[in-house]
C-alpha positions as CSV (number, residue, x, y, z in Angstrom):
1,M,-10.2,4.9,4.4
2,S,-7.6,7.1,3.0
3,K,-6.6,6.6,-0.6
4,S,-3.5,8.7,-0.3
5,L,0.0,8.1,1.1
6,V,2.1,10.5,3.1
7,F,5.3,11.6,1.4
8,N,7.4,14.4,2.7
9,D,11.0,15.5,3.1
10,K,11.5,13.2,6.2
11,L,10.8,10.2,4.0
12,V,13.5,10.7,1.4
13,C,17.1,9.6,1.7
14,I,19.8,10.3,-0.9
15,F,22.6,7.8,-0.3
16,E,25.9,9.4,-1.2
17,K,28.0,6.5,0.1
18,A,27.8,2.8,-1.0
19,V,25.5,0.6,1.0
20,N,24.2,-2.9,0.5
21,R,20.5,-3.9,0.0
22,D,19.7,-4.5,3.6
23,E,21.4,-1.3,4.8
24,A,19.3,0.7,2.3
25,I,16.1,-1.1,3.4
26,Y,16.9,-0.5,7.0
27,R,17.6,3.2,6.5
28,L,14.2,3.6,4.7
29,V,12.4,1.6,7.3
30,S,13.9,3.8,10.0
31,L,12.4,6.9,8.3
32,L,9.0,5.3,8.3
33,E,9.5,4.2,12.0
34,A,10.5,7.8,13.0
35,G,7.3,9.1,11.5
36,E,5.3,6.3,13.3
37,Y,3.9,5.1,10.0
38,V,4.9,1.5,10.6
39,K,4.9,-1.0,13.5
40,T,8.2,-2.5,14.9
41,S,7.4,-5.7,13.0
42,F,7.7,-3.9,9.6
43,R,11.5,-4.0,9.2
44,Q,11.8,-7.8,9.6
45,A,8.6,-8.4,7.5
46,V,10.0,-6.4,4.6
47,I,13.3,-8.3,4.7
48,E,11.5,-11.7,4.9
49,R,9.2,-10.8,2.0
50,E,12.1,-9.6,-0.1
51,K,13.6,-13.1,0.3
52,L,10.5,-14.8,-0.9
53,F,9.1,-12.3,-3.4
54,P,11.9,-10.0,-4.6
55,T,11.0,-6.5,-5.8
56,G,13.8,-5.5,-8.1
57,L,12.7,-4.3,-11.6
58,P,15.2,-4.0,-14.5
59,T,13.6,-0.8,-15.7
60,Q,15.7,1.1,-18.2
61,P,17.9,3.1,-17.9
62,V,17.8,2.8,-14.1
63,G,16.9,-0.2,-12.1
64,I,14.3,0.2,-9.3
65,A,12.9,-1.8,-6.3
66,I,9.6,-1.5,-4.6
67,P,10.0,-3.3,-1.2
68,H,6.9,-3.6,0.9
69,T,5.0,-6.0,3.1
70,D,1.6,-6.8,4.4
71,A,-0.8,-4.1,5.8
72,E,-0.8,-5.7,9.3
73,H,2.7,-4.2,9.8
74,V,1.6,-0.6,8.9
75,K,-0.1,2.0,11.1
76,S,-0.8,4.6,8.4
77,G,0.0,4.8,4.7
78,A,3.3,6.4,3.5
79,I,6.1,5.9,1.1
80,A,9.9,6.3,1.7
81,V,12.2,6.8,-1.2
82,G,15.9,6.2,-1.5
83,I,18.1,7.5,-4.3
84,L,21.4,5.6,-4.5
85,K,24.4,7.2,-6.1
86,K,26.0,3.7,-6.2
87,P,23.5,1.0,-7.1
88,V,22.7,-2.0,-4.8
89,V,21.7,-5.5,-5.9
90,F,18.2,-6.7,-5.6
91,C,16.8,-10.0,-6.9
92,E,14.5,-9.5,-9.9
93,M,10.7,-9.6,-9.3
94,G,9.4,-12.8,-10.9
95,N,12.9,-14.1,-11.6
96,P,14.8,-14.4,-8.3
97,E,17.8,-16.1,-9.9
98,S,18.5,-12.8,-11.8
99,N,19.9,-9.7,-10.1
100,V,19.0,-6.1,-10.8
101,E,21.3,-3.1,-10.0
102,V,18.9,-0.7,-8.3
103,S,19.4,3.0,-8.0
104,I,15.9,4.0,-6.9
105,I,14.0,2.4,-4.0
106,T,10.4,3.2,-3.4
107,M,9.4,1.5,-0.1
108,L,5.6,1.2,0.4
109,A,3.9,1.2,3.7
110,I,0.3,0.6,2.7
111,S,-2.3,0.2,5.4
112,E,-5.3,-0.6,3.2
113,P,-4.7,-4.0,1.4
114,D,-7.0,-3.0,-1.5
115,M,-4.7,0.0,-2.3
116,L,-1.6,-2.2,-3.0
117,I,-2.2,-3.5,-6.5
118,P,-3.6,-0.3,-7.9
119,F,-0.7,1.7,-6.5
120,L,1.9,-0.9,-7.8
121,R,0.3,-0.5,-11.3
122,K,0.6,3.3,-11.1
123,L,4.2,3.0,-10.0
124,A,5.0,0.5,-12.8
125,K,3.6,2.9,-15.4
126,T,5.5,5.8,-13.8
127,F,8.8,3.8,-13.8
128,Q,8.5,3.3,-17.6
129,N,9.1,7.0,-18.0
130,T,12.8,7.4,-18.8
131,E,12.9,11.1,-18.1
132,F,11.4,10.5,-14.7
133,L,14.0,7.8,-13.8
134,L,17.0,9.8,-15.1
135,G,15.7,12.9,-13.2
136,L,15.4,11.0,-10.0
137,K,18.8,9.4,-10.4
138,A,20.4,12.8,-10.9
139,A,18.5,14.5,-8.1
140,K,20.8,16.6,-6.0
141,N,18.5,17.2,-3.1
142,I,15.4,16.0,-1.4
143,E,13.2,18.7,-2.8
144,E,13.9,17.5,-6.4
145,V,12.9,14.0,-5.4
146,L,9.6,15.2,-3.8
147,L,8.8,17.4,-6.8
148,R,9.3,14.6,-9.3
149,Y,7.2,12.0,-7.4
150,R,4.4,14.6,-6.8
151,Q,4.3,15.5,-10.5
152,V,3.7,11.9,-11.6
153,L,1.5,10.7,-8.7
154,P,-0.4,13.8,-7.6
155,D,-3.6,11.9,-6.9
156,V,-1.9,9.5,-4.5
157,L,0.6,11.4,-2.5
158,E,-0.2,14.0,0.2
């Protein structure tokens, strides 16, 4: 059982043009599919889960989302990250009637169910770091995004 998640330059997308929530999700899923980290069922499962259990978090000063789904749709653990120059709207986690303007999406493909909650806790703590969020939002290239995530989550990302 691996306790780390693959994260590399093929799993990062910097969205220069405006997209909507589903387009952003589809693009990140396609990165995971291209690396064969997820099953074909992953895309629809993420969209359906997002409808029932939204993942937008109104972190300050930058809203984030952590879309994911059940381990049965994952072949091997990885994360895909999207940095949006123009925010997209996600419903708020725990308060679906409220919207969050999201500029950072961290999509989780976790193959070991017991890893999900501990990893979500690590991410939540990381996303309280204003400097980290602002640095990601301002990232000009994929290398900057990789470096920032690896600095704050060195024990989880490979």
